[in-house]
C-alpha positions as CSV (number, residue, x, y, z in Angstrom):
1,X,-0.1,0.1,0.0
2,X,1.5,3.5,-1.0
3,X,2.0,6.0,2.0
4,X,0.3,8.9,2.7
5,X,1.6,12.0,1.0
6,X,2.5,14.7,3.5
7,X,0.5,18.1,2.6
8,X,1.2,21.5,4.4
9,X,-1.9,24.1,4.2
10,X,-1.0,27.5,4.0
11,X,-4.6,29.2,4.4
12,X,-6.8,27.3,6.7
13,X,-9.7,29.9,7.5
14,X,-12.2,31.4,4.9
15,X,-12.1,29.3,1.7
16,X,-9.2,27.4,3.1
17,X,-11.7,25.6,5.6
18,X,-12.9,23.9,2.1
19,X,-9.5,22.9,1.5
20,X,-9.0,22.0,5.3
21,X,-12.0,19.5,5.1
22,X,-11.0,18.2,1.4
23,X,-7.5,17.1,3.1
24,X,-9.2,15.5,6.0
25,X,-11.5,13.6,3.5
26,X,-8.4,12.1,1.6
27,X,-6.5,11.8,4.7
28,X,-9.5,9.3,5.7
29,X,-8.7,7.3,1.9
30,X,-5.1,7.0,3.1
31,X,-3.9,9.6,0.1
32,X,-2.5,12.1,1.7
33,X,-1.8,13.3,5.7
34,X,-1.9,16.9,7.0
35,X,1.4,17.3,8.4
36,X,1.2,21.1,8.9
37,X,-0.8,24.5,8.8
38,X,0.5,27.8,8.2
39,X,-1.6,30.3,9.7
40,X,-0.8,33.9,11.0
41,X,-2.9,32.8,14.2
42,X,-3.1,28.8,15.0
43,X,-6.3,27.2,14.5
44,X,-7.9,26.6,17.9
45,X,-8.9,23.0,18.7
46,X,-12.6,23.8,17.5
47,X,-11.4,25.1,14.1
48,X,-9.9,21.7,13.5
49,X,-11.9,18.9,11.5
50,X,-12.5,15.5,13.5
51,X,-9.8,13.2,12.8
52,X,-7.3,16.1,13.0
53,X,-7.5,16.9,16.4
54,X,-5.4,15.1,19.6
55,X,-2.1,13.3,19.2
56,X,-2.6,13.1,15.4
57,X,-3.2,17.0,15.2
58,X,-0.8,18.6,12.5
59,X,1.7,21.2,13.5
60,X,1.5,24.8,13.2
61,X,3.2,27.8,12.6
62,X,3.3,31.2,10.9
63,X,6.7,30.5,9.2
64,X,5.7,28.7,5.7
65,X,9.4,28.1,5.1
66,X,10.4,26.3,8.3
67,X,7.1,24.6,8.2
68,X,7.8,22.8,5.2
69,X,11.3,22.0,6.5
70,X,10.4,20.5,9.9
71,X,7.1,18.5,8.4
72,X,9.1,17.2,5.4
73,X,6.0,18.2,3.4
74,X,6.2,17.0,-0.3
75,X,2.8,19.3,-1.1
76,X,2.1,22.7,-0.1
77,X,-1.7,23.6,-0.6
78,X,-1.5,27.6,-0.8
79,X,-5.1,29.7,-0.1
80,X,-3.9,32.7,1.0
81,X,-4.4,36.3,-0.1
82,X,-3.8,36.6,-3.8
83,X,-1.1,39.1,-3.7
84,X,1.1,36.4,-1.6
85,X,0.6,33.6,-3.6
86,X,3.8,34.0,-6.0
87,X,6.1,34.2,-2.8
88,X,5.0,31.5,-1.3
89,X,4.7,29.6,-4.4
90,X,8.6,29.8,-4.9
91,X,9.2,29.6,-1.2
92,X,8.1,26.0,-1.4
93,X,9.4,25.3,-4.9
94,X,12.8,26.0,-3.7
95,X,12.5,23.4,-1.4
96,X,11.5,21.1,-3.9
97,X,7.6,21.0,-2.8
98,X,5.0,20.3,-5.0
99,X,2.0,22.8,-5.3
100,X,-1.7,23.5,-5.6
101,X,-2.1,27.0,-5.8
102,X,-5.5,28.5,-5.2
103,X,-6.9,30.6,-7.9
104,X,-6.4,33.3,-9.0
105,X,-2.6,32.0,-9.6
106,X,-1.4,35.8,-9.3
107,X,-2.4,39.4,-9.5
108,X,-0.7,40.3,-12.7
109,X,0.7,38.8,-15.5
110,X,4.1,39.8,-14.4
111,X,3.8,37.9,-11.0
112,X,2.0,34.8,-12.3
113,X,5.1,34.7,-15.0
114,X,7.6,34.8,-12.1
115,X,5.9,32.0,-10.0
116,X,5.6,29.8,-13.2
117,X,9.0,30.1,-14.4
118,X,10.5,30.1,-11.0
119,X,8.3,26.6,-10.4
120,X,9.7,25.1,-13.5
121,X,13.0,26.0,-12.8
122,X,12.9,24.2,-9.7
123,X,11.4,21.0,-11.3
124,X,8.6,20.8,-9.0
125,X,4.8,20.6,-10.2
126,X,2.0,23.0,-9.8
127,X,-1.8,22.5,-10.2
128,X,-3.8,25.8,-10.0
129,X,-7.1,25.4,-8.1
130,X,-9.9,25.6,-10.7
131,X,-11.7,23.3,-9.2
132,X,-14.6,23.1,-12.3
133,X,-11.7,22.1,-14.7
134,X,-11.8,18.8,-12.8
135,X,-15.1,18.3,-14.5
136,X,-15.5,14.9,-16.5
137,X,-17.9,17.5,-18.3
138,X,-15.5,19.6,-19.9
139,X,-13.3,16.8,-22.1
140,X,-17.1,15.6,-22.7
141,X,-18.3,18.6,-23.9
142,X,-15.2,19.5,-26.0
143,X,-16.1,16.0,-27.6
144,X,-19.7,16.8,-28.6
145,X,-18.3,20.2,-29.9
146,X,-15.5,18.5,-32.3
147,X,-18.1,15.9,-33.6
148,X,-20.7,18.7,-34.5
149,X,-23.4,17.7,-32.2
150,X,-24.5,21.6,-32.0
151,X,-23.1,22.3,-35.7
152,X,-20.6,24.9,-36.0
153,X,-19.8,26.7,-32.7
154,X,-20.7,30.7,-33.0
155,X,-19.2,31.3,-29.7
156,X,-19.2,30.9,-26.0
157,X,-21.1,32.7,-23.1
158,X,-21.1,32.5,-19.2
159,X,-23.2,33.6,-16.5
160,X,-23.0,34.5,-13.1
161,X,-25.3,36.2,-11.0
162,X,-24.4,35.8,-7.3
163,X,-25.1,37.8,-4.2
164,X,-22.9,38.9,-1.6
165,X,-23.5,41.1,1.8
166,X,-21.6,44.3,2.4
167,X,-19.8,42.2,5.0
168,X,-18.4,40.4,2.2
169,X,-16.0,43.0,1.5
170,X,-14.8,43.6,4.9
171,X,-13.8,40.1,5.8
172,X,-10.0,40.9,5.0
173,X,-8.1,44.0,4.2
174,X,-7.5,42.8,0.3
175,X,-11.1,42.0,0.1
176,X,-12.8,44.4,-3.0
177,X,-9.6,46.1,-3.7
178,X,-7.4,46.6,-6.8
179,X,-4.6,47.6,-4.9
180,X,-3.1,47.7,-1.3
181,X,-0.2,49.3,0.0
182,X,0.9,50.0,-3.5
183,X,0.9,46.2,-4.6
184,X,-1.9,44.6,-7.0
185,X,-4.5,42.7,-5.8
186,X,-7.1,42.6,-8.4
187,X,-9.9,41.1,-6.5
188,X,-13.0,41.5,-8.6
189,X,-15.8,39.2,-9.4
190,X,-14.1,38.0,-12.8
191,X,-10.9,37.4,-11.3
192,X,-12.0,36.0,-8.1
193,X,-15.8,35.0,-6.9
194,X,-16.6,34.2,-10.7
195,X,-13.1,33.3,-12.1
196,X,-14.4,29.9,-13.0
197,X,-17.2,31.1,-15.2
198,X,-14.0,32.7,-17.3
199,X,-11.6,30.0,-17.0
200,X,-14.4,27.4,-17.7
201,X,-15.2,29.1,-21.0
202,X,-11.7,29.5,-22.2
203,X,-11.3,25.7,-21.5
204,X,-14.3,24.6,-23.7
205,X,-13.0,26.8,-26.4
206,X,-9.5,24.9,-25.9
207,X,-7.9,28.4,-25.5
208,X,-6.2,28.1,-22.2
209,X,-2.9,29.3,-23.2
210,X,-1.8,32.9,-23.0
211,X,-0.9,32.9,-27.0
212,X,-4.7,31.9,-27.8
213,X,-5.9,35.4,-26.5
214,X,-6.0,38.0,-29.1
215,X,-8.2,40.9,-27.9
216,X,-10.0,41.6,-24.6
217,X,-13.2,44.2,-24.1
218,X,-13.8,44.8,-20.4
219,X,-16.7,46.6,-19.0
220,X,-16.3,47.1,-15.4
221,X,-18.7,48.4,-12.9
222,X,-19.4,48.5,-9.1
223,X,-22.4,48.9,-6.8
224,X,-20.6,48.6,-3.6
225,X,-18.4,51.1,-2.1
226,X,-15.4,49.4,-3.1
227,X,-12.2,49.9,-5.4
228,X,-12.9,46.9,-7.3
229,X,-15.8,45.4,-9.8
230,X,-18.9,43.9,-8.7
231,X,-20.9,43.8,-12.2
232,X,-19.0,43.3,-14.9
233,X,-18.7,41.8,-18.6
234,X,-16.2,41.2,-21.1
235,X,-15.4,39.6,-24.5
236,X,-12.3,37.8,-25.0
237,X,-11.5,37.0,-29.0
238,X,-9.6,34.0,-29.3
239,X,-6.6,33.2,-31.8
240,X,-9.5,30.6,-33.5
241,X,-11.7,33.9,-34.3
242,X,-14.4,32.6,-31.7
243,X,-15.8,35.1,-29.1
244,X,-16.2,34.5,-25.6
245,X,-18.8,36.8,-23.6
246,X,-18.8,36.7,-19.7
247,X,-21.3,38.5,-17.7
248,X,-21.1,38.4,-13.9
249,X,-22.4,40.2,-10.9
250,X,-22.4,39.8,-7.0
251,X,-25.7,42.1,-7.1
252,X,-28.3,39.6,-8.1
253,X,-32.1,40.0,-7.4
254,X,-32.4,36.2,-7.6
255,X,-29.2,34.4,-7.3
256,X,-28.7,31.3,-9.2
257,X,-26.1,29.0,-10.4
258,X,-23.4,30.2,-12.6
259,X,-23.3,28.6,-16.1
260,X,-21.4,28.5,-19.4
261,X,-23.1,28.0,-22.8
262,X,-21.8,26.9,-26.0
263,X,-23.6,28.5,-29.2
264,X,-23.8,26.5,-32.2
265,X,-25.5,27.0,-35.5
266,X,-28.0,23.8,-34.7
267,X,-28.1,23.8,-30.9
268,X,-26.5,24.8,-27.6
269,X,-24.7,23.3,-24.9
270,X,-25.4,24.6,-21.3
271,X,-22.8,23.5,-18.4
272,X,-23.8,24.2,-14.7
273,X,-20.2,24.2,-13.7
274,X,-20.7,23.7,-10.0
275,X,-23.0,21.2,-10.5
276,X,-21.2,19.4,-13.1
277,X,-24.6,19.2,-14.9
278,X,-24.6,19.6,-19.0
279,X,-27.9,20.5,-20.9
280,X,-27.6,19.5,-24.8
281,X,-30.2,21.1,-27.0
282,X,-30.0,20.5,-30.8
283,X,-32.6,20.7,-33.6
284,X,-34.0,17.6,-34.5
285,X,-33.5,16.1,-31.0
286,X,-35.5,15.9,-27.5
287,X,-33.0,17.8,-24.6
288,X,-30.8,15.7,-23.3
289,X,-29.4,16.1,-19.7
290,X,-26.4,14.4,-17.5
291,X,-24.6,15.1,-14.6
292,X,-20.9,14.1,-14.7
293,X,-18.3,13.0,-12.1
294,X,-15.3,15.3,-10.8
295,X,-11.7,14.6,-10.4
296,X,-10.4,16.4,-7.0
297,X,-7.6,18.4,-8.3
298,X,-5.1,17.7,-5.1
299,X,-6.2,13.9,-5.6
300,X,-4.9,14.4,-9.2
301,X,-2.0,15.9,-8.3
302,X,-1.1,13.2,-5.8
303,X,-2.1,10.8,-8.8
304,X,0.3,12.6,-11.0
305,X,2.9,12.4,-8.5
306,X,2.9,9.1,-7.8
307,X,1.5,7.4,-10.8
308,X,2.1,9.7,-13.8
309,X,-1.6,10.5,-14.5
310,X,-1.7,13.7,-16.5
311,X,-2.1,16.8,-14.3
312,X,-5.5,18.5,-15.2
313,X,-4.6,22.4,-14.4
314,X,-1.1,23.6,-15.3
315,X,-0.1,27.1,-15.0
316,X,0.6,27.0,-18.7
317,X,-3.3,26.1,-19.3
318,X,-4.3,29.3,-17.0
319,X,-2.1,31.8,-19.2
320,X,-5.5,33.0,-21.1
321,X,-7.0,33.4,-17.9
322,X,-4.1,35.4,-16.5
323,X,-4.4,37.6,-19.8
324,X,-8.0,38.4,-19.0
325,X,-6.6,39.2,-15.1
326,X,-4.0,41.4,-16.7
327,X,-6.4,43.4,-18.8
328,X,-8.7,44.1,-15.8
329,X,-5.7,45.2,-13.8
330,X,-4.7,47.5,-16.4
331,X,-8.5,48.8,-17.0
332,X,-9.6,52.0,-15.6
333,X,-11.0,51.9,-12.2
334,X,-14.3,50.0,-12.1
335,X,-17.2,52.9,-12.7
336,X,-19.5,53.1,-9.7
337,X,-23.2,52.6,-10.9
338,X,-25.4,55.6,-10.4
339,X,-27.2,55.7,-6.8
340,X,-30.5,54.8,-8.7
341,X,-29.1,51.9,-10.4
342,X,-28.8,49.6,-7.1
343,X,-30.8,49.4,-3.9
344,X,-29.9,48.0,-0.4
345,X,-31.9,45.3,0.7
346,X,-32.1,45.8,4.5
347,X,-32.6,42.2,5.9
348,X,-29.4,41.0,3.9
349,X,-27.5,43.9,4.0
350,X,-26.5,43.6,0.6
351,X,-27.0,45.7,-2.6
352,X,-28.7,44.6,-5.7
353,X,-28.9,45.9,-9.2
354,X,-32.3,45.7,-10.5
355,X,-32.6,43.9,-14.0
356,X,-29.1,42.4,-13.8
357,X,-30.2,38.8,-13.6
358,X,-31.7,39.4,-17.1
359,X,-28.8,41.3,-18.1
360,X,-26.3,38.6,-17.1
361,X,-28.3,36.0,-19.0
362,X,-28.9,38.1,-22.1
363,X,-25.3,38.6,-22.5
364,X,-24.5,35.0,-22.4
365,X,-27.3,34.5,-24.6
366,X,-26.4,36.8,-27.5
367,X,-22.8,37.2,-26.7
368,X,-23.3,41.0,-26.3
369,X,-21.9,43.2,-23.8
370,X,-24.1,45.5,-21.4
371,X,-23.5,48.5,-23.2
372,X,-24.7,46.6,-26.4
373,X,-27.6,45.5,-24.4
374,X,-28.7,49.1,-23.8
375,X,-28.2,49.0,-19.7
376,X,-28.5,52.8,-19.0
377,X,-25.6,52.7,-16.6
378,X,-23.0,50.7,-18.7
379,X,-20.0,52.4,-20.2
380,X,-18.7,51.3,-23.6
381,X,-16.4,48.5,-23.8
382,X,-12.6,49.2,-23.1
383,X,-10.4,47.2,-25.5
384,X,-7.1,45.6,-24.9
385,X,-5.0,44.0,-27.6
386,X,-3.0,41.1,-26.4
387,X,0.5,41.2,-26.6
388,X,2.3,37.6,-25.9
């Protein structure tokens, strides 16, 4: 029987709690062993899941490098603030420790390259945490597209209508920021909470590398009193000539499951990527719905290291996504929506943009931006030619 791989988790609160539970799940299966937790303030016993307490409790330290050394970790899971990703990844890489790096991998293309090049030079493996790209629906949809199930593919839409209370932007100093203390953060709706919509659309188009993107148009807006965007859309033109339009908001009236929509001249494929659920609609056939399995990215990383299984989300395969992050970073600061364009829901203490749910869906449906759909508050898109 193979030995469980020792893992250190950097960032175990907030979204890191999901990783903590997932590592515990894989530990129960004998795949990994949680050897250490890196947090500025140690987790209390109550914060540790059952099975990770008592004599088998992981070592804790605020010093990431020292913790990797003392635990003999072979894998580090990094789920820390976006601006810290590159330095922590390189700290691990220099020690020969492999990586699962939470998305977005970096706040700028330069920082992404520094991370990816450093990891490659160190000879370690890095998996980027776009969990949706572990869905078995992704290759299945690509196959449907390739075999012409919906005819000639005209483009891909993405839609995300989510809700976040005002407190969401107070959860950490970097939340909702474009910069902090002179350092890029770029914590916007397209780059962080609904980044999967962008990454999944690019993956379905098989346009995941930096050189696969030729042009990016952005419309970045905000209803909340923040620096970054909470209601935005973008259009990516890919090297194969297709257009990908993703429209998202954190100010939905009725929050719903995000999805990606592949348009063909004889049908369409809708992929609710958090649910691994696919709906195929095509002329001459009844609708077909199917739910797929999903490969966990940490499990895939271990299988890659121990059995040579193909890694699902390499840094290079997130280059196109990072071109989107860079276009958003370089765009003018998001425009505040006029006060008449949003309202506060007192019970939930969150801001809502009336009509945004329909606009998000219409953008994915027609591959049009908010300004092209006639949203009264939308500004014309800013275009960025992409150099590679």
